[in-house]
C-alpha positions in Angstrom: -49.0 26.0 10.8 -48.5 24.7 7.0 -45.7 26.8 6.4 -43.4 25.6 9.9 -44.1 22.2 8.4 -42.6 23.2 5.1 -39.3 25.0 6.7 -38.8 22.3 9.1 -39.1 20.3 6.1 -36.5 22.1 3.6 -34.4 23.0 6.3 -34.3 19.2 6.7 -33.8 18.6 2.9 -30.4 20.5 3.7 -29.0 19.8 6.1 -29.6 16.2 5.0 -28.3 17.1 1.5 -24.9 19.1 3.1 -24.3 16.4 5.7 -24.4 14.0 2.4 -21.9 16.2 0.9 -19.3 17.0 3.9 -18.5 12.7 4.2 -18.6 12.7 0.5 -15.8 14.8 -0.1 -14.1 13.4 2.7 -14.6 10.1 1.8 -13.4 11.4 -1.6 -10.1 13.4 -0.4 -10.0 10.2 1.8 -9.3 7.8 -1.2 -6.9 10.2 -2.7 -5.1 10.2 0.0 -4.6 5.7 -0.3 -4.3 6.2 -3.8 -1.8 8.3 -3.5 -0.2 5.9 -0.3 -0.6 2.8 -2.9 1.1 4.9 -6.3 4.1 5.5 -3.1 4.4 2.8 -1.7 4.4 0.4 -5.8 7.2 3.0 -6.3 9.4 2.2 -4.3 9.5 -0.5 -4.1 10.5 -1.1 -7.9 13.0 1.2 -7.3 14.2 -1.4 -4.8 13.9 -4.5 -6.8 16.0 -2.0 -9.4 18.6 -1.0 -6.6 18.6 -5.4 -4.6 17.3 -7.7 -8.0 16.5 -10.7 -8.3 15.0 -12.4 -4.6 17.3 -12.0 -1.1 17.3 -12.1 2.8 19.7 -9.3 3.0 19.3 -10.1 6.6 17.5 -12.1 9.4 18.3 -11.8 13.1 17.8 -12.4 16.1 18.1 -9.9 18.8 19.3 -10.5 21.7 20.3 -14.0 20.4 19.4 -15.5 23.9 16.9 -14.4 26.4 15.4 -15.6 29.3 12.7 -17.7 30.9 9.5 -15.0 30.0 11.5 -13.0 28.0 11.3 -11.5 24.2 13.3 -10.8 21.2 13.1 -9.3 18.6 13.5 -11.2 15.4 14.4 -8.8 12.0 15.1 -9.0 8.7 15.9 -8.1 5.8 14.6 -9.0 2.0 14.3 -7.6 -2.0 12.1 -8.6 -4.9 10.1 -10.8 -1.9 6.1 -11.0 -2.7 5.6 -13.1 0.5 7.3 -13.4 2.9 7.4 -15.7 6.6 8.3 -17.1 9.7 8.5 -20.9 10.8 7.2 -21.8 13.5 4.8 -19.5 12.3 4.9 -15.4 13.6 2.1 -13.2 13.8 3.1 -9.5 11.3 5.3 -10.2 9.3 4.8 -9.0 5.8 7.9 -8.3 2.7 10.1 -6.1 4.0 13.4 -3.6 3.1 13.4 -3.2 7.6 11.1 -4.7 10.2 11.5 -6.7 13.6 8.3 -8.6 14.6 8.6 -9.5 19.0 8.8 -13.5 20.4 8.7 -14.9 23.7 9.9 -18.5 22.8 9.6 -21.1 25.6 12.6 -23.2 24.7 16.1 -22.8 22.2 14.3 -21.8 18.9 15.6 -21.9 15.1 13.8 -19.3 13.3 13.5 -20.0 10.0 12.6 -17.0 7.3 10.9 -18.6 3.4 10.3 -15.5 2.0 9.2 -16.0 -1.7 9.3 -14.0 -5.6 6.1 -14.0 -8.6 7.6 -16.9 -10.2 7.2 -19.8 -7.4 11.5 -19.0 -5.9 12.0 -19.0 -2.3 15.1 -18.7 -0.5 15.6 -19.2 3.3 17.8 -18.3 6.6 17.9 -19.8 9.4 18.6 -17.7 12.8 18.3 -19.3 16.7 17.2 -17.4 20.1 18.2 -19.9 23.5 16.3 -19.8 26.7 19.0 -19.2 29.1 17.8 -21.2 32.6 18.3 -18.8 35.5 19.6 -21.0 39.5 19.3 -19.3 42.3 21.6 -20.8 44.8 
């Protein structure tokens, strides 16, 4: 009985060590992958900054520019060398990007303002309007 207890205890230790090694190795591989992705993103951002230079809004537009009540439009923007980006009135999930679109569903004609800011605090802005047309049933 004592030998069976020892064997069970040793088996449990081996299993725990094996599982620990599996979890650690997967965590380590994931962390290395995340670091590589971060390096590639920094490299890409650096290349974009070198290519385009100073803070600029390359584009900001709505597609389609007019929607019916309850319909959605996309606000598309392109900025370079920006540290932060926001859209007023507030729109979720906005960040600096060379090419990005976000969905909006205005209830009435709305003028959106894109504000981009660089690391030194310099800001640039652009505006676009989404019109909401009224459907008449006769």
